[in-house]
N, C-alpha and C positions, 0 to 999 in steps of 0.2 A: 775359254784359253783352246788356241789351236793347235793341232798335233799334226805332224810328219811323220809321212810315212816314206821310207828311204829304202826301196830292195836291193840287196846285193848281188852282185853279178856272180859273185862266187858260186853261188848256187845256179847260176844261167848254164846253158850250153854254150862252152868256148868256142864251140865251132861255127856258131852264129852269134855272136855277139853283138853283130850292128841291128840286126832284128830283134835281139832279147832287150836292147835299149828301146826300140820303138814300141814292145808290147807293154812299157810301165808308162806310157805318157800321162796316165792320170795318178803317179806317184808324184812327191815334192821335188826327189832328184833321185838318181842313183849312185848307191854305196859302193864305191871300189877300193877294192882289198892291197894293198901293194904290200906284200911279205919278201924280205931279201933271204929267207933262211939262216939268218945269223941272231936277228931280234926275236924271229920267230921261228920253227923247226921248218914252216913250210916255204914256197917259194910260188911265186904266181906272176906278175907284170912288175915291167920298168916304165918309165917316162915314156920312150918312143909307143909303147902301145897304148897308153893311157892318152896320149897327146892325138894318136890317129882317131882312136873312139869318139873322143871329146869333140873332133871333127865333124865325127855324124849323129852325133847323139842329141835327140830331140828335148831330153831333160837336162838338167843342171848335174855337175858332177861334185858330189861329197867323197872328197878321198881320204881314206885312214890308212896313214902310212904304218906299219909294222917294222921300222926299219931302224938299225944305229944309224950313228952320225946324223940324226933328224935337222940339227942347225944345217948342217949343208947340204942338203938334198930337197930338204921340204918346200923352198923358194921356186925350185925350176918347177913345182907343180901349180905353182901361182903364175908363174910367168908363161905357161901354155894356155890359161883361161879355166883351170877349174874352181868354180865361184867358191867352194869352200875347202880348207887343207886342214886334216887331223893329225897332229904330232903326238904320240908318247911320250908322254911326262918323262918316263925312265929313261927314255933314250935323248933327252933334250940337255944341252950343258945351260944353255942360257935361253929360260923357255920364254921369257918377257918380250926381249929382242928377237926372237925367233916369231911371236906371235906378230908383233911390232910390224916388222917385214913381211910377214903376209899380208896382213892389211894394207900394207903403202903399196904390196904389187896389185892390190885389187881383190884380194880372196879374203873371206871371212875366215878367220881364225879359230883351229878348235884342238883343243889337250884330250887325250886319251889317258884313262888311268885303268893298269892291269886290278882285278880282284881282287887281290890281296894289296895294293896300294892305299893307302888313306886317302882321303879328300884336304883335310885338314889344314896339312902343310900349304895349300895352292889355294886356299878360301880366298886370301888376300889380293890375289893376282886375278880374279875371276871377271875383272873391270876388262882387264886387258883382252878377253877371249869374248868370240861370239857363241861357242859351242863348247860343253863340257861333255866328253864321252865314256860315261864309266860303265866298262865291259862287264857283263852279266855271265858271261864265259871266258876260258883262259883263251885269250887271241891264238890264232894261228891254224884254225879249223873250221870249216863250217859245219852245221849239223849237231851242235853240240846240244847239251840241255844247259836251261836257264839255272841260273845260279843263285837260289833265295837270299843266301847270306849277303846279297850284294844290295839288298833293297834297303836296309839300314842307312846304308853310304848315300844311295838316292834321294832318300828324304831326307838325311844332314845336308847335303850339296842342295837343293829344293828350297829348305829352310833359309838358309846362307844368303839365298839369291833372293828371295820372299823380301819386297818392299827395298829392294836395292837398284842402282840408276843403271844397272846392268843388265842390257836385256839378253841376257844368256842364256841359249836353248839347252835343257839337260837331255842327250841323248843315252840310248841304251842300244846293246847289240850284242848280241848271241842269245839263242834260244826263244825267240820271239814267236810267238804263236797266237791265235785269238783270245786263247788262256792266259798266258804269262803277261802279254799285253796290257791287263786290267791291272795285275797286281803291280806293276811299272808305272801303269799312267796312274795309279792312285796313289804313288810312293812319290811321283812329282816330275816323273820323266815327260818330256812333250814330243820329243822328236824318236824314231821308231826305226830300227833296221832290221829287216827282215828277209831271209835268204829263203830257206826250203819252203817256210809255209806262203812264200808267194811261187819262186821259180818251181819248185814242188806240186804243184797244183795244174789241173787241168784249165781253170778261168783265172788267169793273172788278175785280170781286171777286177775281177768279182772277189778276189781273197785281196786285193790292195783295200777294197770299197769296207769290207767285212773287219778287216785291222783297223781301219782308221775309226770305223760305227762303235767298235769295241772301247778304243782307246777315250772317242768321246763322252761314251757314255760312265765311263770310269772319272773323267776329269769333272763329268755333271754331279754324281753321286759325290 
């Protein structure tokens, strides 16, 4: 089973983001958290910054929109060339329509669920998605501790996808370390967002390799 490691630039040095993107060329994508100060209490960057970073990035962009009115704003990120755009189920009025719009714009469509949001109401629409993001912390801030209470939800999502025609990745985001990635991978996650456990270390490349190895060994067992 292939596992993807997507470092989160929320934990990078904001004064040198171009260089920080170049440092993760061994990763599968850069995870870009867009926060509006409304859907989550924090505020990060918007479309102009993401568009400019995309122009200099050597890795694909996995954009995670923690914003209100996702139906209106998400397609813009696909239009500027972001390879994957994830919106929150809680912030979308017409999630199936939005997922189709993103795909029509050339991006992969992802949908995110907060820790307390059940996956069951969305199981029938998984075929419309390329990725399901199960938040393993409350969205809004980096550096939080992994919530083990989300593991059963990851298992249920992975079980629903097993044997299905939909090649949907199950992504987890929040508190991912070489220890917690094992539990998430065993539960069925295949794509892992890691912030401080990549950018908070002395050797970014070695950290990515360590996470990848830990997830792969969990999948083998």
